[in-house]
N, C-alpha and C positions, 0 to 999 in steps of 0.2 A: 503495498502501500505506500508507503513512503517514498518505494521508487515511483512507483506513479502520478503522487505528489510534485515530485522534485520534476517528472516529463513534462505532467501540465504545465510548472512552473516556466521549464524553460520554451515551451509552445509558446508564448505569449510576447517571445521577444521577436520585432521584426527587424526586419534591413533599415536603416533609415541613414542618412546621409545629410550634410547640410556640403553643398557643392554652390562654389560662384556661379559657375556658369548655368545656374538656376535657380529660377524664383516660385517665389511664394511656397517655400517649404520652410516646413518649424524644425527649428535647433532641438536635439534633446541633451539632456545633461548626460552623461557618461554615464555608465553602470558600474554601481561602486566594484572593484572586482576583490575577490577571495584573495587573504592572507596566502603568503609563501612567494617566492621568488626565485628566478634564479635566471644565469646568462644564457642565452640559446645561442651558441656562434652561429655566422652569415644573418642576424636576423637585421631587423633597418635599423641604421643608426638614430639615436637621440639626437635634433637638432637642438642647441641651447642658447643660449641669447646670445648673439654678436655671433652665433653661424658656425659654433666648435660642434665638433661631434663626438659623444661619447657612446658606449655602445647599450643597447636599448635593454632596460629589466626587465623579462617576461614573466607576467605575474600568472600564475597558473590554478586552475580550477579543482576543486576536489576530485581528483581519479578514482573511475569504480571498478569493478569483476577486469574489463576487457581495457580500454583505454588510461592509458599514463598519467590524462590530464584529458578534460572536456572545455576548459574555456581558457583564449589566451589573450592577454594585451599586448599586440605589437607596437606603442607605444606610439612616438611622433613622429611622423614624416615630413619632410618637402622635396618639393619638386623631382616627386618619384612618378611612376607611370602604372607599377603595382606592386605591392606586398604579397609576401607569401607568410603560410602557417603551417606547423608540422603536430600531425596527434599520433603518435604511433600506438597501436594496440597488440591482443594478446588471446587468442582465445583460450579460455579458461577449461572449459568444457573438455570430457571424453570422447566428442563427437563431432563430426562437421556441422557446420553452423550457416545458413545461407543470410547474406545481406542480399532482402527483398527489394530495397527501394532507396534510394540517396536522392537527394532532392536539397539543394538550394534555395535560401530566403529570398534571393534578388539578383536581379539581371548584373549586378558589379562583380560577382563572384564564380570562380567554377573550382573545379576540385580534380584530383588525380589519386585513386587508390590503388596502391601497392601490395599482393597478396604473392608472400614466395618471388617469382621469376614470372609471374602474371602481370599488366597493366590494366585499370582501366579508367576510365575519362568521364566524369559529370559534369558537362557543359552548364554554362550559365544559362543558354539558350539550344535547344525548347530545354524547360524545366522538366525533372522526372526521368530525363532519359539517361540510359548509362552506356558504354560502349567499350568494347574489351581493346586496346592498340597495340598491335602485334608491329614493332619497329622493322624498318627496310634494314637492307645489308648492301651494301655502292658496291663492294668488292665483288659479289657473286650475281648482282643484279636483283635482286629478292626487294619489290616494292613493298613499301608502309602498308599497313591493314587496318582499316578502322569497322568493326562489326558493332553492331545494335545487339545488345544483350539483354535479358529484363531481372539479372540474380548476378553473383557472386558466391563463391565458395569458400570458407575459410575452414580447414581442416581441423581435426583437435590439436590442441598445442602449436596451430601455425599463427605467425606474425607478420605485422605489416604496417603501413602507415598510409596517413592521408595527410595532401598536402594540396591547404588551399589557395589561391592566388584571387587576391580583389587589385580593381580598377580603382587610383584614389588617385590618377592626374584630375590636376585643377581641385583638391580636395581640399577646404577652410572646415574645420572644425572637428568633431568629431562622426566615424562610421563603423554602426554592429553588425554584423551579419551570420549568418548559422549556416550549419548542415545537418539537415534531420538525418538519419538512418535506421532503417526499421531490420529486424532480424528474427530470427526463428527461434531464434533462443529465449526460452520462458524469462530465466533471468535476467536478459536484457531485450525484452521485444522494440523496445525503441530507446535509442539514444541523440541527443540535442548536441553538437560540437557549434561552441559561440567563440568569436572573437572579434574583437576590438583596435581601433584605431584611430589615432586624430592626423587633422591634415593641416597643415599653418605653409600659407603659401611665402617663399622666399621675396617674393617682387608681386606686389597689389600694384595692376594699373587699372587707373578708373579713366573714362569707363570700360571692361572689358575688350568690347570692340562697340566702333561710333558707328550708326545708322542713319545716313546723310537722307536716306528715301532718294525721290527722283527729282534728278535733274538735267538739266536741257543741258546741249551740250557747250553753250555759250556761258554759263550762270556759275558764280564762285559762290563758295562756302567757308566757312570758318570754321575751326577745329582746336580742341582743347582734352593733352593726355598728361594727367598726374602719375607719376611713378612714387611709390612709397616701400620701406622694406620695415619692417619690423625687428627683423633678424639684424638685418646688418646697416644700419641706417645713415651709417655715414658713406654710403656706396658713390662712385663717380660715375655719368654715363659720357658716352661719344655719340655723339653727331652721327646722323647714318650717311654712310660714304654717297651714296647714290640716291638721288632723287627724279621722280619722273617729273616733266616739265610742267606738269600740271597742276604741281605740289610748291608751294614754300611756303617754310619756315619761318618763323616772326619772332620768336623766344622759343629758350632754350636753356635751362637758370637752372639752378638747381637754389631754393626758396627755405626759410625754415617761417614758417606758421603758428603760432600757442608751443611753441617749444618743439615740432616736430618737424625733420627737415622732411622734404620731398624734393622730386624735378617738376620743371610745367614745361611743357613742351606744346607750342601754340603753333599755326599758320595758318594756312589758306589752300582749297581745291577747288579746281577750276581755274580756270576755263579750258577748252580743249579736251577733256579726259578722256583716254581712251573707252568707248563705251562697251568693247571688250573686256576689259579687266574686271568692271564690277569694284569698282574700286581702287583701294592701294594696302600695302602691307610697309607701315615703316621702320624698319630693323634697326635697334640702339644695341649698343655693347657696355655690359659693365666693366669697371677697372680690372672683375677677374676674369672677363674673358665672355661670357656668361649675356648668348643674345635675347636680348626682348624684341616680340612683336607689337607694336600699334597698328592694330586695323581699323580703315575706314574703308565701310561698304556705301556704295553708292551706285545707285540704275542712272544712266545714262539715255535719254533721247537725245537723237540725234538731229530731229527735224527735219528728215529726211523721208520723202514718201516713194516707195516704186510700185508702180504699174505694169502691167496687169497683175507685176508678183513677181517674189524670185524663183519658183518656178512656172516653166509652159509647156502645157500639152498643145501641141500644134495641129494633130488629127492628121488627116490625109493631104499631102504635098502632092500635088500634080506634078511627076516629075517629069516631062515638058516644057511645064510651064517656071515651073521654081515657086518661090513664097518669098514676102518680103513680112518681115515682121518689126514691130516698134518695142520696146522698153522705154517708157517715160519717168526721170529721174524727178525731184521734187523740192528744189532746196529753198524757201522763200527769203528773201533778202540775203543772200549768200549766192553769189556768181559759182557756179559749179561748172568745170571743161573735166573732160575726160582725154585721162595724159595720155594712158595706153591701155593696150588691151590682150587678150591672147585666150585661145581656148584649151580648155582642161579635155580627156578623153572624146576628144571627137571621133564620131564613128565615120565620117567619110573624110577624103581626103580635102584641108582646109582650102586649097584653091578654089574651089565651088563656093565657098561663103565670102560676103564681103561685111565688113562692118565699116558702119558711118556714123560720125554725132552731127546734131547743133544744134543750138540755143535759143528757147523760142519763151522770151519772160523770166519766168524763176525756172521753167523746166528746160531740162537735158535731156533732146530722143536720141535715144541709143538705135539707130536701126540695122537690124541683120538679113542680108538677104543669098537668098540659097541658091543659087545660078540654076536657070532650063537646063537640061538633060544633065544633072550634074549624075557624075556614076559613085559607085558604092553600095554601101548595104541597103536592104530593104528597109531597116529599122534606122532610123538618124536621131540621134543622140549626142550629150556633150553636157559642157558646162562654161558659159562663157563669163570671164574672169574679166571685171573693169576696173580700173586704178583710176582715182580721182582726186582732186586739188580741193575736196570740201576739208576745214580740219578739223571737222567726228567723224567722219565716212571715210575713211583712206579706198577703203575696197567694198567693192558688192560684186556679189555671184549670182548667174542667174542660170537654172536648171533650164533644160528643155528635152523633147523627142517627141518624135512625130513616125507617119508611114511615107516612105518613097515609092509612089506610085506610076 
């Protein structure tokens, strides 16, 4: 009965996290760990004030008849992508016991179970799945194999271990997770392995990414980033070595406000931003050669319309008469010229195709003429690539197809 009450209490623990990239979440206070500590080699380093590191103290839960521990505190991590925990077990019964279910509590954690020379994987997604892993051999050419199974057997007296891997990239605050294992042992029908870690970001960039929304190609927007560090407040930043032609920095300096040092980076984005880039990333470097990315997201409207579109279905073309079709590009108040053109993947000889252009008001009209009696395949297809002098639309590609008869 005591075992069942303990299992029920453990089952109430849910995976919670406070990630800087998420909003609307609620921070939980870390679960008070049990007493008893030991140093586990290879565990994540604890980041102390000022950025120095020392070995993490691993807090262990009360062991049961199978596991050496059922709870782990993995300490504090900074700028890590994943952390791992390890639970060792031994079958104390005199018979083979089957693990009938292995299920993680959240999408951020996966587990590997090793029993003897067999290796199994419980992925974060899909939950509740179990796979037997057979490693490949490069020397013999034997490929790796991954087979879905519904259980794994632990022989009498057999030993093994569980290694959990948890994603902690951009983690800010405490994160706890768990792995539930169900078995055929009446003395341990269910066990919950629980672990916790706390994330501290070495550098805090505000905002994490700046969304400028929709901009016209000729529009300018200002931006500001602030970079701080609780772990190493006296850090130094170096300006980006290269900037896009549409980005200007107006301020790049260290400031101290209310006794807290930070770096302010201010500037302007646009005009003539590249509409294909979707914004830009400014990379600054710390005095410890760490690269920090300042992300600016923007949707650039080029202000150019293409009619009838960027793909033309020409239908039947009389081979004896040929055909001329027009593409009209309209850029209000911006004179635009065709600088050069060429065809990609044209199915007939280019000598049978002629391209001309002319300006009419705000329109640039590009005419493509298929010569009479053009030789070649029945199916006409290709892509016309136009190079333009418009500041926000340097290139336009027009696909087409038709039947020559």
